[in-house]
DRENPA-3360 file (N, C-alpha, C; in nm, 2 decimals, always signed):
BEGIN
1 = XXXXXXXX = +13.92/+4.35/+19.20/+14.04/+4.43/+19.16/+14.09/+4.40/+19.02 ~ +14.04/+4.29/+18.96/+14.09/+4.25/+18.83/+14.00/+4.31/+18.71 ~ +13.91/+4.40/+18.74/+13.82/+4.45/+18.63/+13.89/+4.55/+18.55 ~ +13.91/+4.52/+18.42/+13.98/+4.60/+18.33/+13.90/+4.73/+18.30 ~ +13.77/+4.74/+18.33/+13.69/+4.85/+18.30/+13.69/+4.96/+18.41 ~ +13.76/+4.94/+18.52/+13.76/+5.04/+18.63/+13.82/+5.17/+18.58 ~ +13.76/+5.28/+18.62/+13.81/+5.41/+18.58/+13.84/+5.48/+18.71 ~ +13.97/+5.52/+18.73/+14.01/+5.59/+18.85/+14.01/+5.74/+18.82;
9 = XXXXXXXX = +13.94/+5.82/+18.90/+13.94/+5.97/+18.87/+14.07/+6.03/+18.91 ~ +14.13/+6.09/+18.82/+14.26/+6.16/+18.84/+14.24/+6.31/+18.80 ~ +14.33/+6.39/+18.83/+14.31/+6.54/+18.81/+14.30/+6.57/+18.66 ~ +14.36/+6.49/+18.58/+14.35/+6.52/+18.43/+14.24/+6.43/+18.36 ~ +14.16/+6.36/+18.44/+14.05/+6.29/+18.38/+14.06/+6.14/+18.43 ~ +13.95/+6.06/+18.41/+13.95/+5.92/+18.45/+14.06/+5.84/+18.37 ~ +14.12/+5.75/+18.45/+14.23/+5.66/+18.39/+14.18/+5.52/+18.40 ~ +14.19/+5.45/+18.29/+14.16/+5.30/+18.29/+14.27/+5.23/+18.37;
17 = XXXXXXXX = +14.22/+5.14/+18.46/+14.31/+5.06/+18.54/+14.25/+4.93/+18.58 ~ +14.34/+4.83/+18.60/+14.28/+4.70/+18.64/+14.24/+4.70/+18.79 ~ +14.26/+4.80/+18.86/+14.23/+4.81/+19.01/+14.11/+4.90/+19.03 ~ +14.03/+4.85/+19.13/+13.92/+4.93/+19.18/+13.96/+5.02/+19.30 ~ +14.00/+5.14/+19.27/+14.05/+5.23/+19.38/+13.95/+5.26/+19.48 ~ +13.83/+5.27/+19.45/+13.72/+5.29/+19.55/+13.72/+5.18/+19.65 ~ +13.73/+5.06/+19.60/+13.74/+4.94/+19.69/+13.87/+4.95/+19.77 ~ +13.98/+4.98/+19.71/+14.10/+4.98/+19.77/+14.11/+5.08/+19.89;
25 = XXXXXXXX = +14.05/+5.20/+19.87/+14.05/+5.30/+19.97/+13.97/+5.24/+20.09 ~ +13.86/+5.17/+20.07/+13.78/+5.11/+20.18/+13.87/+5.01/+20.25 ~ +13.94/+4.93/+20.17/+14.03/+4.82/+20.22/+14.14/+4.88/+20.31 ~ +14.19/+5.00/+20.27/+14.29/+5.07/+20.35/+14.24/+5.11/+20.48 ~ +14.11/+5.16/+20.48/+14.05/+5.19/+20.61/+14.03/+5.07/+20.70 ~ +14.00/+4.95/+20.64/+13.98/+4.83/+20.72/+14.12/+4.79/+20.77 ~ +14.22/+4.79/+20.69/+14.35/+4.76/+20.74/+14.40/+4.85/+20.85 ~ +14.37/+4.97/+20.84/+14.41/+5.07/+20.95/+14.34/+5.03/+21.08;
33 = XXXXXXXX = +14.22/+4.99/+21.07/+14.15/+4.95/+21.19/+14.20/+4.82/+21.25 ~ +14.23/+4.72/+21.16/+14.28/+4.59/+21.20/+14.42/+4.61/+21.26 ~ +14.50/+4.69/+21.20/+14.64/+4.70/+21.25/+14.66/+4.79/+21.37 ~ +14.57/+4.89/+21.38/+14.60/+4.99/+21.48/+14.48/+5.01/+21.58 ~ +14.37/+4.93/+21.56/+14.27/+4.92/+21.66/+14.18/+5.03/+21.68 ~ +14.15/+5.11/+21.58/+14.05/+5.21/+21.59/+13.99/+5.24/+21.45 ~ +13.86/+5.28/+21.46/+13.79/+5.31/+21.34/+13.86/+5.42/+21.26 ~ +13.86/+5.41/+21.13/+13.94/+5.51/+21.05/+13.86/+5.53/+20.92;
41 = XXXXXXXX = +13.83/+5.66/+20.89/+13.77/+5.70/+20.77/+13.87/+5.79/+20.70 ~ +13.90/+5.77/+20.57/+14.00/+5.85/+20.50/+13.94/+5.98/+20.47 ~ +14.00/+6.09/+20.51/+13.96/+6.22/+20.48/+13.98/+6.26/+20.33 ~ +13.89/+6.34/+20.28/+13.90/+6.38/+20.14/+14.04/+6.43/+20.10 ~ +14.09/+6.51/+20.19/+14.22/+6.58/+20.16/+14.34/+6.47/+20.15 ~ +14.31/+6.36/+20.21/+14.42/+6.25/+20.21/+14.40/+6.15/+20.09 ~ +14.29/+6.15/+20.03/+14.26/+6.05/+19.93/+14.36/+6.06/+19.81 ~ +14.40/+6.18/+19.76/+14.50/+6.18/+19.66/+14.63/+6.12/+19.70;
49 = XXXXXXXX = +14.67/+6.14/+19.82/+14.80/+6.09/+19.87/+14.79/+5.94/+19.87 ~ +14.69/+5.88/+19.93/+14.67/+5.74/+19.94/+14.66/+5.67/+19.81 ~ +14.59/+5.74/+19.72/+14.57/+5.69/+19.58/+14.71/+5.68/+19.51 ~ +14.79/+5.78/+19.53/+14.93/+5.78/+19.47/+15.01/+5.66/+19.53 ~ +15.00/+5.64/+19.66/+15.07/+5.54/+19.73/+15.03/+5.40/+19.68 ~ +14.89/+5.38/+19.67/+14.84/+5.26/+19.62/+14.89/+5.23/+19.48 ~ +14.89/+5.33/+19.39/+14.94/+5.31/+19.25/+15.08/+5.27/+19.25 ~ +15.16/+5.33/+19.34/+15.30/+5.30/+19.35/+15.33/+5.16/+19.40;
57 = XXXXXXXX = +15.27/+5.12/+19.51/+15.30/+4.99/+19.57/+15.23/+4.87/+19.50 ~ +15.12/+4.90/+19.43/+15.06/+4.80/+19.34/+15.13/+4.79/+19.21 ~ +15.22/+4.88/+19.18/+15.29/+4.89/+19.05/+15.19/+4.90/+18.94 ~ +15.09/+4.99/+18.96/+14.99/+5.02/+18.86/+15.05/+5.12/+18.76 ~ +15.11/+5.08/+18.66/+15.20/+5.16/+18.57/+15.12/+5.28/+18.51 ~ +14.99/+5.25/+18.47/+14.91/+5.36/+18.41/+14.88/+5.47/+18.50 ~ +14.83/+5.44/+18.62/+14.80/+5.54/+18.72/+14.92/+5.61/+18.77 ~ +15.03/+5.53/+18.80/+15.15/+5.58/+18.85/+15.21/+5.69/+18.75;
65 = XXXXXXXX = +15.21/+5.65/+18.62/+15.25/+5.75/+18.52/+15.17/+5.88/+18.52 ~ +15.04/+5.86/+18.53/+14.95/+5.97/+18.53/+14.97/+6.06/+18.66 ~ +15.02/+6.00/+18.76/+15.05/+6.07/+18.89/+15.19/+6.12/+18.90 ~ +15.27/+6.10/+18.79/+15.41/+6.14/+18.79/+15.50/+6.06/+18.88 ~ +15.47/+5.94/+18.90/+15.55/+5.85/+18.98/+15.64/+5.76/+18.90 ~ +15.76/+5.75/+18.94/+15.86/+5.66/+18.88/+15.87/+5.53/+18.97 ~ +15.83/+5.42/+18.92/+15.83/+5.30/+18.99/+15.97/+5.24/+19.02 ~ +16.07/+5.30/+18.96/+16.20/+5.26/+18.99/+16.27/+5.33/+19.11;
73 = XXXXXXXX = +16.19/+5.43/+19.16/+16.24/+5.51/+19.27/+16.17/+5.47/+19.40 ~ +16.22/+5.52/+19.51/+16.14/+5.50/+19.64/+16.05/+5.61/+19.66 ~ +15.99/+5.62/+19.78/+15.89/+5.72/+19.82/+15.95/+5.80/+19.93 ~ +15.94/+5.93/+19.91/+15.97/+6.03/+20.02/+15.84/+6.09/+20.06 ~ +15.78/+6.04/+20.17/+15.65/+6.08/+20.22/+15.66/+6.19/+20.32 ~ +15.61/+6.31/+20.28/+15.63/+6.43/+20.36/+15.49/+6.48/+20.41 ~ +15.49/+6.54/+20.53/+15.36/+6.59/+20.59/+15.38/+6.63/+20.73 ~ +15.28/+6.70/+20.78/+15.28/+6.75/+20.92/+15.28/+6.64/+21.02;
81 = XXXXXXXX = +15.31/+6.67/+21.14/+15.31/+6.57/+21.25/+15.17/+6.52/+21.27 ~ +15.16/+6.39/+21.29/+15.03/+6.33/+21.32/+14.94/+6.30/+21.20 ~ +14.98/+6.33/+21.08/+14.90/+6.31/+20.96/+14.89/+6.16/+20.92 ~ +14.97/+6.07/+20.98/+14.96/+5.93/+20.95/+15.06/+5.87/+20.86 ~ +15.18/+5.94/+20.84/+15.28/+5.89/+20.75/+15.33/+5.75/+20.78 ~ +15.36/+5.73/+20.90/+15.42/+5.60/+20.94/+15.31/+5.49/+20.92 ~ +15.19/+5.52/+20.97/+15.09/+5.42/+20.96/+15.05/+5.38/+20.82 ~ +15.04/+5.48/+20.73/+15.01/+5.45/+20.59/+15.12/+5.37/+20.52;
89 = XXXXXXXX = +15.24/+5.40/+20.55/+15.35/+5.32/+20.49/+15.35/+5.17/+20.54 ~ +15.31/+5.15/+20.67/+15.30/+5.02/+20.72/+15.18/+4.94/+20.65 ~ +15.08/+5.02/+20.63/+14.96/+4.96/+20.56/+15.00/+4.92/+20.42 ~ +15.08/+5.01/+20.35/+15.11/+4.99/+20.21/+15.20/+4.87/+20.19 ~ +15.28/+4.83/+20.30/+15.36/+4.72/+20.29/+15.28/+4.59/+20.26 ~ +15.15/+4.59/+20.29/+15.06/+4.48/+20.27/+15.04/+4.46/+20.12 ~ +15.06/+4.56/+20.04/+15.03/+4.56/+19.90/+15.16/+4.52/+19.81 ~ +15.27/+4.50/+19.88/+15.39/+4.47/+19.81/+15.41/+4.32/+19.79;
97 = XXXXXXXX = +15.49/+4.28/+19.69/+15.54/+4.15/+19.68/+15.63/+4.12/+19.79 ~ +15.64/+3.99/+19.83/+15.72/+3.95/+19.95/+15.86/+4.01/+19.95 ~ +15.92/+4.00/+19.83/+16.06/+4.05/+19.82/+16.08/+4.20/+19.84 ~ +15.96/+4.27/+19.83/+15.97/+4.42/+19.83/+15.90/+4.47/+19.96 ~ +15.87/+4.38/+20.06/+15.81/+4.42/+20.18/+15.90/+4.52/+20.26 ~ +15.84/+4.62/+20.31/+15.92/+4.72/+20.38/+15.97/+4.68/+20.52 ~ +16.09/+4.71/+20.55/+16.15/+4.69/+20.68/+16.16/+4.83/+20.74 ~ +16.11/+4.85/+20.86/+16.10/+4.99/+20.92/+16.21/+5.01/+21.03;
105 = XXXXXXXX = +16.27/+5.13/+21.02/+16.36/+5.17/+21.12/+16.33/+5.32/+21.15 ~ +16.32/+5.36/+21.27/+16.32/+5.51/+21.30/+16.46/+5.56/+21.28 ~ +16.47/+5.68/+21.23/+16.60/+5.74/+21.21/+16.67/+5.76/+21.34 ~ +16.60/+5.79/+21.45/+16.66/+5.80/+21.58/+16.72/+5.67/+21.63 ~ +16.65/+5.56/+21.60/+16.69/+5.42/+21.63/+16.82/+5.39/+21.56 ~ +16.83/+5.43/+21.43/+16.96/+5.41/+21.36/+17.07/+5.48/+21.42 ~ +17.05/+5.60/+21.47/+17.16/+5.68/+21.53/+17.20/+5.61/+21.67 ~ +17.10/+5.57/+21.74/+17.14/+5.51/+21.87/+17.22/+5.38/+21.85;
113 = XXXXXXXX = +17.18/+5.31/+21.74/+17.26/+5.18/+21.71/+17.40/+5.22/+21.67 ~ +17.41/+5.33/+21.59/+17.55/+5.37/+21.55/+17.63/+5.41/+21.67 ~ +17.57/+5.47/+21.77/+17.65/+5.51/+21.89/+17.70/+5.39/+21.97 ~ +17.63/+5.27/+21.95/+17.67/+5.15/+22.01/+17.77/+5.07/+21.93 ~ +17.74/+5.06/+21.80/+17.81/+4.97/+21.71/+17.89/+5.04/+21.60 ~ +17.89/+5.17/+21.60/+17.97/+5.25/+21.50/+17.92/+5.21/+21.36 ~ +18.02/+5.20/+21.27/+17.98/+5.19/+21.13/+17.92/+5.05/+21.09 ~ +17.93/+4.96/+21.18/+17.86/+4.83/+21.15/+17.71/+4.85/+21.15;
121 = XXXXXXXX = +17.67/+4.95/+21.22/+17.52/+4.99/+21.22/+17.48/+5.04/+21.08 ~ +17.57/+5.10/+21.01/+17.54/+5.15/+20.88/+17.55/+5.04/+20.77 ~ +17.64/+4.96/+20.79/+17.67/+4.85/+20.69/+17.54/+4.76/+20.68 ~ +17.47/+4.74/+20.79/+17.35/+4.65/+20.78/+17.25/+4.71/+20.68 ~ +17.25/+4.84/+20.65/+17.16/+4.90/+20.56/+17.22/+4.92/+20.42 ~ +17.34/+4.88/+20.40/+17.41/+4.90/+20.27/+17.46/+4.77/+20.22 ~ +17.59/+4.73/+20.24/+17.64/+4.61/+20.17/+17.58/+4.48/+20.23 ~ +17.53/+4.49/+20.35/+17.47/+4.37/+20.41/+17.31/+4.37/+20.39;
129 = XXXXXXXX = +17.26/+4.46/+20.31/+17.12/+4.48/+20.30/+17.07/+4.41/+20.17 ~ +17.10/+4.27/+20.17/+17.05/+4.19/+20.06/+17.00/+4.06/+20.11 ~ +16.90/+4.00/+20.04/+16.86/+3.87/+20.07/+16.96/+3.77/+20.01 ~ +16.94/+3.64/+20.05/+17.03/+3.54/+20.00/+17.02/+3.53/+19.85 ~ +16.91/+3.57/+19.79/+16.88/+3.57/+19.65/+16.96/+3.68/+19.58 ~ +17.01/+3.77/+19.65/+17.08/+3.89/+19.59/+16.99/+4.01/+19.57 ~ +16.86/+3.99/+19.61/+16.76/+4.10/+19.59/+16.78/+4.20/+19.71 ~ +16.79/+4.33/+19.68/+16.81/+4.43/+19.79/+16.69/+4.44/+19.88;
137 = XXXXXXXX = +16.72/+4.45/+20.01/+16.62/+4.48/+20.11/+16.57/+4.62/+20.10 ~ +16.44/+4.63/+20.12/+16.37/+4.76/+20.11/+16.35/+4.81/+20.25 ~ +16.41/+4.93/+20.28/+16.39/+4.99/+20.41/+16.31/+5.12/+20.40 ~ +16.24/+5.14/+20.51/+16.17/+5.27/+20.53/+16.22/+5.33/+20.65 ~ +16.28/+5.45/+20.64/+16.34/+5.52/+20.75/+16.24/+5.63/+20.80 ~ +16.20/+5.61/+20.92/+16.09/+5.70/+20.97/+16.14/+5.82/+21.04 ~ +16.07/+5.93/+21.03/+16.10/+6.06/+21.09/+16.24/+6.11/+21.06 ~ +16.27/+6.10/+20.93/+16.40/+6.15/+20.89/+16.42/+6.30/+20.92;
145 = XXXXXXXX = +16.53/+6.34/+20.97/+16.56/+6.48/+20.99/+16.54/+6.52/+21.14 ~ +16.48/+6.44/+21.22/+16.45/+6.47/+21.36/+16.56/+6.41/+21.45 ~ +16.63/+6.32/+21.39/+16.73/+6.24/+21.48/+16.85/+6.33/+21.51 ~ +16.92/+6.31/+21.62/+17.04/+6.38/+21.65/+17.16/+6.32/+21.57 ~ +17.27/+6.39/+21.57/+17.39/+6.33/+21.51/+17.44/+6.22/+21.60 ~ +17.51/+6.12/+21.54/+17.58/+6.02/+21.62/+17.72/+6.06/+21.66 ~ +17.78/+5.98/+21.74/+17.92/+6.01/+21.78/+18.01/+5.89/+21.77 ~ +18.13/+5.91/+21.72/+18.23/+5.80/+21.71/+18.36/+5.86/+21.74;
153 = XXXXXXXX = +18.42/+5.80/+21.85/+18.55/+5.85/+21.90/+18.55/+6.00/+21.92 ~ +18.44/+6.05/+21.98/+18.44/+6.19/+22.01/+18.40/+6.28/+21.90 ~ +18.39/+6.23/+21.78/+18.35/+6.31/+21.66/+18.20/+6.30/+21.63 ~ +18.14/+6.41/+21.59/+18.00/+6.41/+21.55/+17.98/+6.35/+21.41 ~ +17.89/+6.26/+21.39/+17.86/+6.20/+21.26/+17.72/+6.22/+21.22 ~ +17.69/+6.27/+21.10/+17.55/+6.28/+21.05/+17.52/+6.14/+21.00 ~ +17.47/+6.06/+21.08/+17.45/+5.91/+21.05/+17.36/+5.89/+20.93 ~ +17.24/+5.95/+20.94/+17.15/+5.93/+20.83/+17.20/+5.98/+20.70;
161 = XXXXXXXX = +17.28/+6.09/+20.70/+17.34/+6.13/+20.57/+17.43/+6.02/+20.52 ~ +17.50/+5.95/+20.60/+17.59/+5.84/+20.56/+17.50/+5.73/+20.50 ~ +17.39/+5.70/+20.57/+17.30/+5.59/+20.53/+17.25/+5.62/+20.39 ~ +17.19/+5.74/+20.38/+17.13/+5.78/+20.25/+17.23/+5.78/+20.13 ~ +17.35/+5.83/+20.16/+17.45/+5.84/+20.05/+17.49/+5.69/+20.01 ~ +17.51/+5.61/+20.11/+17.55/+5.47/+20.08/+17.44/+5.40/+20.00 ~ +17.31/+5.42/+20.05/+17.20/+5.35/+19.98/+17.18/+5.41/+19.84 ~ +17.21/+5.54/+19.82/+17.21/+5.60/+19.69/+17.30/+5.52/+19.60;
169 = XXXXXXXX = +17.42/+5.50/+19.64/+17.52/+5.43/+19.56/+17.47/+5.29/+19.52 ~ +17.40/+5.22/+19.61/+17.35/+5.09/+19.58/+17.22/+5.11/+19.49 ~ +17.15/+5.21/+19.51/+17.04/+5.25/+19.42/+17.08/+5.26/+19.27 ~ +17.19/+5.32/+19.25/+17.25/+5.33/+19.12/+17.30/+5.20/+19.07 ~ +17.37/+5.13/+19.15/+17.44/+5.01/+19.10/+17.36/+4.88/+19.11 ~ +17.27/+4.87/+19.21/+17.19/+4.75/+19.23/+17.04/+4.77/+19.25 ~ +16.99/+4.89/+19.21/+16.85/+4.92/+19.22/+16.79/+4.91/+19.36 ~ +16.87/+4.94/+19.46/+16.82/+4.93/+19.60/+16.72/+5.04/+19.62;
177 = XXXXXXXX = +16.60/+5.01/+19.67/+16.50/+5.10/+19.69/+16.49/+5.14/+19.84 ~ +16.48/+5.27/+19.87/+16.46/+5.32/+20.00/+16.34/+5.41/+20.01 ~ +16.27/+5.40/+20.12/+16.15/+5.49/+20.15/+16.18/+5.57/+20.27 ~ +16.12/+5.69/+20.28/+16.14/+5.78/+20.39/+16.01/+5.85/+20.43 ~ +15.99/+5.87/+20.56/+15.89/+5.96/+20.61/+15.96/+6.07/+20.68 ~ +15.90/+6.19/+20.66/+15.96/+6.31/+20.73/+15.85/+6.42/+20.74 ~ +15.87/+6.50/+20.84/+15.79/+6.62/+20.86/+15.86/+6.75/+20.80 ~ +15.98/+6.73/+20.76/+16.06/+6.84/+20.70/+16.03/+6.85/+20.55;
185 = XXXXXXXX = +16.05/+6.97/+20.50/+16.03/+7.00/+20.36/+16.17/+7.00/+20.29 ~ +16.17/+7.00/+20.16/+16.29/+6.98/+20.08/+16.40/+7.08/+20.13 ~ +16.37/+7.21/+20.14/+16.47/+7.30/+20.18/+16.53/+7.27/+20.32 ~ +16.44/+7.22/+20.41/+16.49/+7.18/+20.54/+16.58/+7.06/+20.54 ~ +16.54/+6.97/+20.45/+16.63/+6.85/+20.43/+16.76/+6.89/+20.38 ~ +16.76/+6.98/+20.29/+16.89/+7.03/+20.23/+16.98/+7.09/+20.34 ~ +16.91/+7.17/+20.43/+16.99/+7.23/+20.54/+17.04/+7.12/+20.64 ~ +16.97/+7.01/+20.66/+17.00/+6.91/+20.75/+17.11/+6.82/+20.70;
193 = XXXXXXXX = +17.11/+6.79/+20.57/+17.20/+6.69/+20.51/+17.29/+6.74/+20.40 ~ +17.27/+6.87/+20.36/+17.35/+6.92/+20.26/+17.29/+6.91/+20.12 ~ +17.32/+7.01/+20.03/+17.27/+7.01/+19.90/+17.31/+6.89/+19.82 ~ +17.42/+6.83/+19.85/+17.47/+6.71/+19.77/+17.37/+6.60/+19.79 ~ +17.33/+6.58/+19.92/+17.23/+6.47/+19.95/+17.10/+6.51/+19.90 ~ +17.06/+6.63/+19.91/+16.93/+6.67/+19.86/+16.92/+6.64/+19.71 ~ +17.02/+6.67/+19.64/+17.02/+6.63/+19.49/+17.01/+6.48/+19.47 ~ +17.08/+6.40/+19.55/+17.07/+6.26/+19.54/+16.93/+6.21/+19.57;
201 = XXXXXXXX = +16.87/+6.28/+19.67/+16.73/+6.24/+19.71/+16.63/+6.26/+19.60 ~ +16.66/+6.36/+19.52/+16.57/+6.38/+19.40/+16.58/+6.27/+19.30 ~ +16.69/+6.21/+19.29/+16.71/+6.09/+19.21/+16.65/+5.97/+19.27 ~ +16.66/+5.95/+19.40/+16.62/+5.83/+19.47/+16.47/+5.82/+19.49 ~ +16.40/+5.93/+19.50/+16.26/+5.93/+19.56/+16.16/+6.00/+19.47 ~ +16.04/+5.95/+19.48/+15.92/+6.02/+19.44/+15.87/+6.10/+19.56 ~ +15.85/+6.22/+19.54/+15.81/+6.30/+19.66/+15.65/+6.30/+19.66 ~ +15.60/+6.25/+19.77/+15.45/+6.25/+19.79/+15.42/+6.33/+19.92;
209 = XXXXXXXX = +15.33/+6.42/+19.91/+15.31/+6.53/+20.01/+15.17/+6.53/+20.07 ~ +15.16/+6.51/+20.20/+15.03/+6.54/+20.27/+15.02/+6.69/+20.28 ~ +14.90/+6.74/+20.26/+14.88/+6.89/+20.27/+14.88/+6.92/+20.42 ~ +14.91/+7.05/+20.45/+14.92/+7.09/+20.59/+14.79/+7.08/+20.66 ~ +14.67/+7.08/+20.58/+14.54/+7.07/+20.65/+14.50/+6.93/+20.68 ~ +14.59/+6.83/+20.65/+14.56/+6.69/+20.68/+14.54/+6.68/+20.83 ~ +14.43/+6.62/+20.88/+14.40/+6.62/+21.02/+14.49/+6.52/+21.10 ~ +14.51/+6.55/+21.22/+14.59/+6.47/+21.31/+14.51/+6.34/+21.34;
217 = XXX = +14.58/+6.23/+21.30/+14.51/+6.09/+21.32/+14.53/+6.03/+21.45 ~ +14.60/+6.10/+21.54/+14.64/+6.04/+21.67/+14.53/+6.07/+21.77 ~ +14.42/+6.14/+21.74/+14.31/+6.17/+21.83/+14.18/+6.11/+21.78;
% end
């Protein structure tokens, strides 16, 4: 992976990079098998998505820039049910520095916790979401948009909207990174959380999109 002569094929032509992306794609396949217990071959339609994610999590500035990725933002990974969004983000966590390793929570789990512990459940992802060194914890919220609203003293609360808004504020002030997986598209996220949050999400995230033809990996 340290060969400075590697050329990665991108849509606008080969890009010089210190990483061997052909090897890395094979390694992703191996990790998928090791972690989830089944043979896995990366489909051609998925290679651009996984290449983008590798460039992002390896902090390969040259390829990331060519792919339109901002390394100071998180990842909003969108795609159809079963395309492997959650699995690939768990795999990508292996390519992070220890301080940037992803901590995973399903959005539904966050809401259930809120129903039990109220706003303390949100605080753990915001002002209490720091290591002892002061470095922000990186969370990946899974299946955003499919969770129900929470309830507090009989009132309905859009819990994930509150989480995203609070983490946005820390993104601005403390560079807190958030990642998200969702089957919803931008317009649907706007309907679920409001245009204000949709605008903030544009600032917080690099949008990475699986195509609709991406095969179901659950079979």
